[in-house]
Residue, then its C-alpha position, 0 to 999 in steps of 0.5 A: m540517564k539524563p541526556p547531555e546539554g546541547l543535544r538537540k531535543e528533536t533527536l529524542v522521541p518524547g516519552h522514551q528513554v535514550g537507549g530503550m523503551p519505557s521501563q513501565i511496560d505494564e502501564k502502557d496502553s491497555s488496548l494493546g493485544t498480544v502482538g502489541t505487548f510483545i512489540e512494546k517489550n521486545f522491540r527496543h533498538f535499531n530497526a525494531a525500535t523504529l517499527h515500535e515508535a512508528a506503530e505507536a505514533y500511527k496509532n496515536l494519530l488515528d486515536r486523535g481522529g487523524k486518517g491514514f493513507l497507504a502506498m503499496a508497491g511490490a508484490m504485497s498481495t501475492a505475499e497475502i497482505g490482505i490477511s491483515l490489511a483487509e481488517m485495517i480497512r474494515r476497522g477504519k484504520i486505512h482511509a485510502i490506498s495507492a497501489t501498483a496495478a499488480n497488487v490490485e489484480e493479484d489480490l483477486f488472483n489469490l482470492i479465486a485461485h489460491s489452491k492452484y498457486l505453486r510454492l517454490p521454497s528453494y527458488s534461489d536454486l532454480t535455473p534459467a531453464d526452470d524459469v522458462l519451463l514455468g513460463k511455458k506451463g503458465l506459471p509466471r513466478v514472483t520470487d517463491t510463488s508461481i501464479p496460475e495463469r489459466e485459473a487466475m489471470k484468464v478468469v479475471e480477464e474474461i469478466i473485466s473485458e466485458y466491462w471494458e467493452e460495455a463502457d467503450e460502446n457506451g462512451q463511458s470512462y472509469f478508473p481502473h480500480e472501479f472495474f475491479y470493484r464492479c467484478i466484486k460487487d456484481e459477485e462475478l467472482e464468488d463461485h471461484y473464491e478459494i479463500d475467506p473473502k475477509d482475507s482479501w483487501m480488495v473485497a474490503a476496499a470494494e465494500r467500503n468504496l475506498p478511494l484507491y489510486v493506481f497511477g501506473w496501471a499499465d504495468s500489470t497483466m490486465g493493463n497489458v490486456f487492455a492495451s492489446k485490445v486497444f491495439k487490435g481495435e477491440i476497444e476504440d477509446p483508450h480513455t475508457v480506462k482513466g489514467s494517472i492525471q485523472y487520479m491525481v486530480h481526484l486525489a487532490h480533491w480527496y486530500l483537501a477534503n480530509s487533511h485538516g484537523e489531525g491530518i493524514g498519515f502516509i505509510e509507504l511500503g516499498g517505493g516507486i510510483a505507488a508512493d511517489g505519485p500520491i505523496c506529491v499531491v501536497p507540493m502540487l497543491k501548495e506550489d502549482l495551485k498556489m494554496g501555500d499554507k492553506v494545505p497541511y503537510w502529511a501529518y505522519y510518514l513511515q517508509v518500509c523498504d530494504a533499499h539502501t540510500s544511494y544512486g538517486g533511487y526513490s525507494g531508497a530516499d530517506p525521509n528528510e529528502k522529502l522535506s526539500w520537496m515540500k512533502l513533509e515539514p521538520s515537525t512531521p513524525r517520520f520513520s524509516v524501517q529498512s526491512d522486508a515490508t512483508i514482515v513489518a507491515p503485518l506487525l504494524f497492522a497487528y499493533v494498531l488493531g490491538y492483536 
């Protein structure tokens, strides 16, 4: 049906009919694999349609020569996002990542101690006493999964502590992720690998020396360990590990070097500092550095989160709110899928990868 006169054209997605996807499914992009074809045929309405449109728009951006930036909050690594994200990194579909420090370290925990994890399918039935017991047994819980402290956290802590102490003694300073990359590149963890390293997004990122931004790194097990060493005097200089301001300056240089041409798309899984930190680089460059129109806006935006829009929370902020903060512009393709990122992200990545 032809849309009625007076309906603003921006309410329509180019190439799609009102009320559904194109009827010529079989004539669509031949590079789509089984998952992509399934999405094309079945994901036609509501959240599913938004995921479909967002995946298609992101793929088109990359096909035109654009780049992708992923902001990853929550516990996506414990959800084993590396199975699909690692290939996105290796195939050049993601060009930089901002992640919570928990996601950085938990990918390595899963890499070296996968068989020691405890799965708790009926986690909603646990009592407070059950959770206390898990803590006493060194099995802190993330929803339905307990991470083994001794086999995962302590192994990484022992190795990375030596790197911190060495840097401190030599008056050197590195970003948090650089110490983790070194653990991988020095092959210090290889004897502990329990999964195929191809399913570790941190291994893929280290191999490509991918720009990685960890703005709130103190909010993690290793961040707590580092802080405790500073407290005890075992690390003299707390700046041995660089912080968020240095990350923001680095990101500003990276954005300026990569944002022209087709631009950079922004995928936000969850919210919080992992997303709000890096997305602010555009208004910082435009306003605080007075670069104005010389700096392109983010070229694409996708938010995947189950938070509702209310109470001033960043995770539930709708994409249009970002227009007022000069992060996006009205012409920016922008999407919001209100769903579980552990379900949506692998589907999005599979579509882009042609699975």
